[in-house]
N, C-alpha and C positions, 0 to 999 in steps of 0.2 A: 460599589459593585464593580466598577471598571477595573479595579486592581485584580479582581479574580476572574474576569471574563476569559482570559487565556486558558483557564483550567476547565472550562465547561466543555461538554461534549458537542458534537455536531447537532445532535437531536435537541439539546438544550438551547444552543444559540439560534437554531433555526426558528424556534418558537418566539424568541425575543425579536428576531429580524422580521418575522411575519407580523407581529404586533407593533412593529416600529418603535420598540423600546430601546433597541440599539441599532446602530447603522453599520453597513458593510465597511464604510470608511473607518469607523472607530475600531472594528475588529482587525482590519488590515493594518492599520497603523500600529496597533498593539503587537501584532506578529512581526512586522518589519522592525520595530524597536527592539524586540527580543532577539531577532536574528542579528541585528547590529551588535547587540551586547554579547551574545553567547556563541555565535558562529565562529569567531576567531579561535575559540577554544575547542569547540566541538567538530568543526569542519563538516557540518551536516549538508551544507549547500556548496555546490560548485559555482552556480550563477544565481544571483538574486535579481528579480524583476521589480525593483522598487517603483519606478515611474509607471510601468505598465500595470502593476498591481493596483496602485492608487487610482489610475484611470479606470480600470475595470470596476473598482469599488464604488467610484462616483457614479458610474453608469448603472450599477446594480441599485444604488441608493435612489437614483431617479426613478428607476422602474418600480421599485417597491413602494415609493411614495405615491406613484400613480395607480397603486393597487394592481400591478402587473407581476405579482409574486409567482415565481416559476416552480417552487418546490423547496425541499429541505436543504438543497445545496446552494440556493440563490444567495449570493453575498458572503459565502463561507470561504475563507482562505485555505488553499490546499497546496501541497508540494508534489512535484513530479520527478521520478527517477530520471537520470540523465542519459537513458538509452531509449526514451520515448520521444518521438519527434514533435517539435514545434515549428510551424512554418516561419521561415525567415529568421530563425534564431539558431544559435550554435547548439548542437547536441554532441557531446564529447565521447559518450560511451565510457567515460572515466579514463580515457587514453589521450596521450599527446598526439598520436597518429591522426585522430579525428578532432583535434583542437579547433580546426577551422571549418568543420563540416556543418553545412547549413541545409536543412531540408526545405523543399518548396511546398510542403503540405503538412498539415497537422495529423498526428495519429488519430485513429478512429476514437480511441478512449478520450483523447483531448477534445475532439469535436463534441462528443457527447457531454463531457463535463462543461464545456462552454455553453452548450444549449441548456444545461441545467442552471446556468448562472453562477457557477463556481468562479473563484478568483485564484489566479496562479501566482504564487509567491516566488517561484523559481525552480531550478533543477537541482536535484540532490546528488550528493557524492555516492560513489558506488565502487565496488571492487572492479578493477579494470576489465572491461568487456564482460562483466558479470561472471568472471571465472574465478570465484573464490568466496570464502565465507567469513572474511575478517574485515573487509573494507579498509584494509591497510593500503591506501592508494599512494604510490610513489610520486605521482604527478600533481595531485591536488590536495595532498595532505592526508594523514591518517585520521579517519573518523573516530571519534571517541564516544563511549557509552555514557549518556547523561547520568546514569545511576552511579557510575564509578569511572572516572576519567582514565584510570589505568587499565580498564578492561575494553575489549572489543564490543562493538554494537551488533556483531554478526554480519552476515553478508549473503548475497552481494548487495542487497538493498539497505545497507547500513545507514546511509544518509537519510533515507526516508524514515526509517525507524527512529533514528536519533532526533530528527526534527519534530516528530509527533510526540515522542516521549518527553522531550524538553519543552513542550508547549510552544514551539516555534510555528507550528501549523496545526490545524484541527484534524487533518487527515492527510494521507499521501498515497500515491500509487507506487508500487514496486513491481518487480518481475520475479518469477519463480520457475526455475528449471529443475532443480533438485534440492530445494530448500531455501531459496534466496528471499522469499517473503517470510516463511515460517521460522527460520532460524533467527533473523533479526527481531521478529515479533517476540519470540521466546526470550531473547537476550535483553530486550528493552522493556519487557512487561506490557506488551501490546497484544492486540488481536490482529492476526494476519490470515488472509484467506486465499488459498490456492484452490479454485473451484474446478468443476468438470472441464476437461479440455474442450475447447471450442465454444464455451459459454460466453467468452469475452474475446472480441477481435484483437488480433496481434498486428493488424495492419498499421505500419508506422512505428514499429518497435524493432530496433536492431537485434537480430537473432543471436542467441548463443547456440542452441540446438533446436531447430524449428519444430520438431515433432514432440518436444517436451516443454517448450516455453509457455508461460502463462503471464497475464497481467492481473493484478489484484490489489485490494486495499490494505493499508496498514492504519489502524485506528486505535483509540483508547477504549472503545466499548464495542460489544457485539452489534448493538443497534446501529452504531456509526458505520461499521463494516457493511452491514446490510444496505444502508442508505447509499453508500458509494457504489456498491456492487449493483444495486438496482439501476443506477444511472449509467453504468458502463456496459452492462450485459446486453445481449440481443444480437441478432444476425447482422452480417456485414458482407455485401457482395464483393468487397475488395479483399477479403480473406477467405480463400477456398476451404480452409479448415474450420471456419466459424460455423456453428450450428444455426440453421435457419429457424430460430425460435424468437419469440417475443421477449422483451426485457423481463427480468424477474420482479416479483413484488414481495421480497423477503421481509422488508421492514414492517409490512402490515401483518405479518404472520407471527411476530414475536410475542406470543401470548403466554409463554411460560409453560405451556402444556406439551409434554414430550411423549404422551401416551401412545402415539402412533409410530414412534421411533424405536428401532432395534439397533443397538450398538454392539459391535463385536470387539472384544479385547484379545489381542494376540499376545499371550503370555510368554511364549517360548522365544520370541525374537527380540522384542523391544525392551525387556527388563533385565537382560543379562549383564549389561554394563552401565546401568543407570545409577546416577548419584542418589544417595538415600533421601536427600531433601526433595529432589525432583520426583522420585517415585512416590513419596508421601503426598505431594501436591496432586499428582496424577490420580492417586487412589482417592483423595478427598474429592476431586472433581467427579470421579466415577460415582461416588456416593451421592453427590449433589444431583447428578443426572438421574439417578434412580429415584430420588425424592421428587423430582419433577415429572416422574411418570415413565421415563424411558425404560425399555427392557434391555438388560445388559447380559451378554453371554460370552463365554470364552470360545474363541475360534482358533483353529490351527491352519496355518498357511505354509506348508512345507516349502513351497517355491520361493518364499521370501529370502532364503539363504542364497539364492542365485540372483536376487534383484540387483545387488550392488554391481555385480559384474556385467549384467545386462545393461544397466544404466551407463557404466563406464564405456562399454563398446559403442552404444548409440550416441552418447554425449560427445565423446572424443571424435568419433567419425564425422558427425554433423558439424561440430565446432571447427574441425580441420577444413571441411569443405567451405564453410563460411569465411574463415579467416585466412 
C-alpha cells in the first residue's frame, strides 16, 4: 500500500491518519523522496524544508498517537507558493531582488494551516512576482508540466500546481489575481479555487494588485479543495479587506445534490476562441451538473467585453504602485 500512498487524496489519507493506519512521518518521507527524485526536472519547488517537515511530521505523529487528532489536515504534507510569508524563512516572490527577504511573521493562511496540523514541505516556484501565466522563471528555473515536460504548467502558481499534479504534495496554496490559480489548475488537471474576495485573509502575502489578489487551494479533488479552504477561510483583523465571517464548512456539504444551485452559462464571450476539445469537456461538465440537479441557463453579460481592459487598468496601476 505504501507504494500508492502518494496517489491518495487528502480526504483518503486523513482517514488513515486518524485510524493510525499510516503515520505523518511515512507520508512526509514519501513526499520528500519524490521531491528529491522529480524536482530537479520539474522545478516545482524553490525551497524544500526537509528537516523542518520531518520535525513537524514527528510532532503530528506524537499528537495523533495521544488521540489529539486536530482534523483532516493533521499530518498531511502541503506546499506553499513562494509569495506567502513564513516567519524566519526566505520568501523570494520568485525574484532575485527578494532572494534574501525574510519575514518576521507567518501569513494568516500559514498560521491557520499550522493550527490544523498540516506539514509544510517547502515553497513552490512561481512566475516572478506573480506577473505571468507560464512560470518560466529566469532565476529559479522554468517549471515544467508533469503531464508533458515540454509544456508549461500555467502560472503564476505553476510550482504549486506541478507539485500537486506530480504527487509531490497532497495539496498546495496558490494565489490568484487574474487566473493564477485557475490557469495552472486547468493546465495540470487539478481543482483550483478562487473564492469570493475577502473570504480568505491576504495578510502576509506579497501583493501583485491588492484589490484583486486571492489565496486559495490547488488540489487533486473537489473535496480536498474544500478541506483546505475550510481551514484557511474566516475573518482576520490584520487584513482590512477580509470579511468578518466564520470559516466555511464546505467539506461537510458535498453531498452531490445541486438542486438548489442555478448556474449561468455565458455563451457569447467564453466560447468564441475555445479549443474544440476544451469546449467538449466543458459541455460534458455542464451535462453532469444537470444530472446532479443543478439548474443551468444561458445568460448574457454585455459588459464582459470591457472586463479585460478594466482588469488591465486596475492591475497595472496597483502593480506599479507596489513595485
